[in-house]
C-alpha positions as CSV (number, residue, x, y, z in Angstrom):
1,M,-87.6,-30.9,-4.9
2,Y,-85.5,-31.0,-1.7
3,T,-87.2,-31.3,1.7
4,R,-84.3,-31.8,4.2
5,I,-80.9,-30.2,3.6
6,L,-77.8,-30.8,5.8
7,A,-75.1,-28.2,5.8
8,P,-71.9,-29.0,7.7
9,I,-70.4,-25.8,9.2
10,D,-67.0,-25.2,10.8
11,G,-66.6,-21.5,11.1
12,S,-64.4,-21.1,8.0
13,P,-65.2,-18.7,5.2
14,T,-65.6,-21.7,2.9
15,S,-68.2,-23.3,5.1
16,S,-70.0,-20.0,5.5
17,H,-70.1,-19.5,1.8
18,A,-71.5,-23.0,1.4
19,F,-74.1,-22.3,4.1
20,D,-75.2,-19.2,2.2
21,E,-75.9,-21.5,-0.8
22,A,-77.7,-24.0,1.4
23,L,-79.9,-21.1,2.7
24,K,-80.7,-20.1,-0.9
25,I,-81.7,-23.6,-1.9
26,A,-83.8,-24.1,1.3
27,R,-85.6,-20.8,0.8
28,E,-86.3,-21.5,-2.9
29,T,-87.5,-25.1,-2.3
30,G,-89.2,-24.7,1.1
31,A,-86.8,-27.2,2.6
32,N,-85.8,-27.6,6.2
33,L,-82.2,-27.0,6.8
34,Q,-80.0,-28.5,9.5
35,P,-76.6,-26.8,10.0
36,L,-74.2,-29.4,11.5
37,F,-71.1,-28.8,13.5
38,V,-68.9,-31.9,14.2
39,I,-66.6,-31.9,17.2
40,D,-63.5,-33.8,16.3
41,R,-61.2,-35.6,18.6
42,P,-57.8,-33.9,19.3
43,P,-54.9,-35.2,17.2
44,V,-53.3,-36.9,20.1
45,A,-54.6,-40.2,21.4
46,G,-55.3,-41.8,24.7
47,D,-54.5,-40.2,28.0
48,A,-52.1,-37.8,26.4
49,S,-55.0,-35.7,25.1
50,T,-56.3,-35.1,28.6
51,A,-52.8,-34.1,29.8
52,F,-52.0,-31.7,27.0
53,Y,-55.5,-30.5,26.1
54,P,-57.6,-30.7,29.3
55,D,-60.1,-28.1,28.1
56,I,-60.1,-28.8,24.3
57,H,-63.4,-30.6,24.3
58,E,-65.1,-27.7,26.1
59,V,-63.5,-25.2,23.6
60,F,-64.9,-27.3,20.7
61,R,-68.3,-27.5,22.3
62,K,-68.4,-23.7,22.9
63,E,-67.3,-23.1,19.3
64,G,-70.0,-25.4,18.0
65,D,-72.7,-23.8,20.1
66,A,-71.7,-20.3,18.9
67,L,-71.7,-21.4,15.3
68,A,-75.1,-23.1,15.7
69,A,-76.6,-20.0,17.3
70,D,-75.2,-17.9,14.4
71,A,-76.6,-20.3,11.9
72,A,-80.0,-20.3,13.6
73,E,-80.1,-16.5,13.5
74,R,-79.2,-16.5,9.8
75,M,-81.9,-19.1,9.1
76,K,-84.5,-17.0,11.0
77,R,-83.6,-13.9,9.0
78,A,-83.9,-15.9,5.7
79,G,-87.2,-17.4,6.8
80,V,-85.8,-21.0,6.5
81,P,-87.0,-23.6,9.0
82,G,-84.7,-26.0,10.8
83,V,-82.6,-26.6,13.9
84,P,-78.8,-26.6,14.1
85,R,-77.1,-29.6,15.6
86,V,-73.8,-30.2,17.3
87,V,-72.5,-33.8,17.3
88,E,-69.2,-35.5,18.1
89,V,-67.0,-38.0,16.3
90,E,-67.4,-41.3,18.1
91,L,-64.6,-43.1,19.8
92,T,-65.2,-46.2,17.7
93,G,-62.9,-44.8,15.1
94,D,-65.1,-42.8,12.7
95,D,-63.8,-39.5,11.3
96,L,-65.5,-36.3,10.3
97,A,-66.8,-37.6,7.0
98,Q,-68.3,-40.7,8.5
99,R,-69.9,-38.6,11.3
100,I,-71.4,-36.3,8.7
101,L,-72.7,-39.3,6.8
102,K,-74.3,-40.7,10.0
103,S,-75.9,-37.4,10.7
104,A,-77.3,-37.1,7.2
105,E,-78.8,-40.6,7.5
106,E,-80.3,-39.7,11.0
107,Y,-81.7,-36.5,9.6
108,G,-83.0,-38.1,6.4
109,A,-81.2,-35.5,4.3
110,D,-82.0,-35.5,0.6
111,L,-79.2,-33.0,-0.1
112,V,-75.9,-32.2,1.6
113,V,-74.3,-28.8,0.9
114,M,-70.8,-28.4,2.0
115,G,-67.7,-26.3,1.3
116,T,-64.5,-27.5,-0.2
117,H,-61.2,-25.7,-0.2
118,G,-60.3,-27.3,-3.6
119,R,-56.8,-28.3,-2.5
120,R,-54.9,-30.3,-5.1
121,G,-51.6,-32.3,-5.2
122,W,-49.5,-32.7,-2.2
123,R,-51.6,-30.3,0.0
124,R,-54.6,-32.6,-0.5
125,I,-52.6,-35.7,0.3
126,V,-51.0,-34.1,3.4
127,L,-54.1,-32.3,4.7
128,G,-56.8,-34.7,3.4
129,S,-60.2,-33.7,2.3
130,V,-63.3,-34.2,4.4
131,A,-65.4,-33.2,1.4
132,E,-63.8,-35.7,-0.9
133,H,-64.1,-38.5,1.7
134,F,-67.7,-37.6,2.4
135,L,-68.5,-37.5,-1.4
136,R,-67.2,-41.1,-1.7
137,L,-69.5,-42.2,1.2
138,A,-72.6,-40.1,0.5
139,C,-76.0,-41.6,0.6
140,C,-77.7,-38.7,-1.2
141,P,-76.8,-35.9,-3.6
142,V,-74.0,-33.6,-2.5
143,L,-73.4,-30.0,-3.6
144,L,-69.8,-29.0,-3.1
145,V,-69.3,-25.3,-3.0
146,P,-65.7,-24.2,-3.7
147,H,-64.1,-21.5,-1.7
148,R,-62.7,-19.8,-4.8
149,T,-66.2,-19.2,-6.2
150,S,-66.7,-15.9,-4.2
151,E,-63.1,-14.8,-4.9
152,S,-63.0,-15.6,-8.6
153,R,-66.2,-13.7,-9.2
154,A,-64.8,-10.5,-7.6
155,E,-61.6,-10.8,-9.8
156,D,-63.4,-11.7,-13.1
157,P,-63.0,-8.7,-15.5
158,V,-66.1,-9.8,-17.4
159,D,-68.2,-9.1,-14.3
160,H,-66.3,-6.0,-13.3
161,P,-65.2,-4.1,-16.5
162,A,-63.8,-1.2,-14.4
163,T,-61.0,-3.5,-13.1
164,E,-59.6,-4.2,-16.6
165,K,-56.2,-2.7,-17.2
166,E,-55.9,0.0,-19.8
167,P,-53.3,-0.6,-22.6
168,S,-49.9,1.1,-22.0
C-alpha cells in the first residue's frame, strides 16, 4: 500500500507519538521511512540574528542530528528500513510547511505522518499550525496524529474501569 513514508520530527511528545504511528504503518506495509528534522531560521531577520544568536544554527543542527540518530535507532529496533534526514528552511522565503512539502516531493513520499497539537481558536491564530499549513499544500495523503490521542486513552474510563469514581 505505502512504500515511502515521510515523518517530520521535532523532539516534542506530539511528534514522537506521530513517529510511533509512522513506525507501525511502515512495519505493517514494508515501507521505507524517512524521519525529517527541519532547521528553521531564527525569528529575527538579517544581521540581527547573527548578533543575538551567533550559535543558534549550530544548536539547531546538533538537535536535528541527535533526533535523527534516535529515530534511526528506533527504526532499527522496529526493523523498519530508511534513513533520517536533516534539512533547512531556505532563505528564499519558504517556511516549515513548504520545506516539508519539498522534502516529501524529493523523497517521493506516498504518505506523510505528522503530529498536530490540535490548537483551536486564538492559540492557533497566534501560534499558527505547521500541520494545517502543510495539509493545505500536501501532494500526497497525510495522516495527522493528535497529541491528545495518547492522553485521552489513558483517561478514558471505558478502557480503564478501575479509574471510574464510585457513587458517594
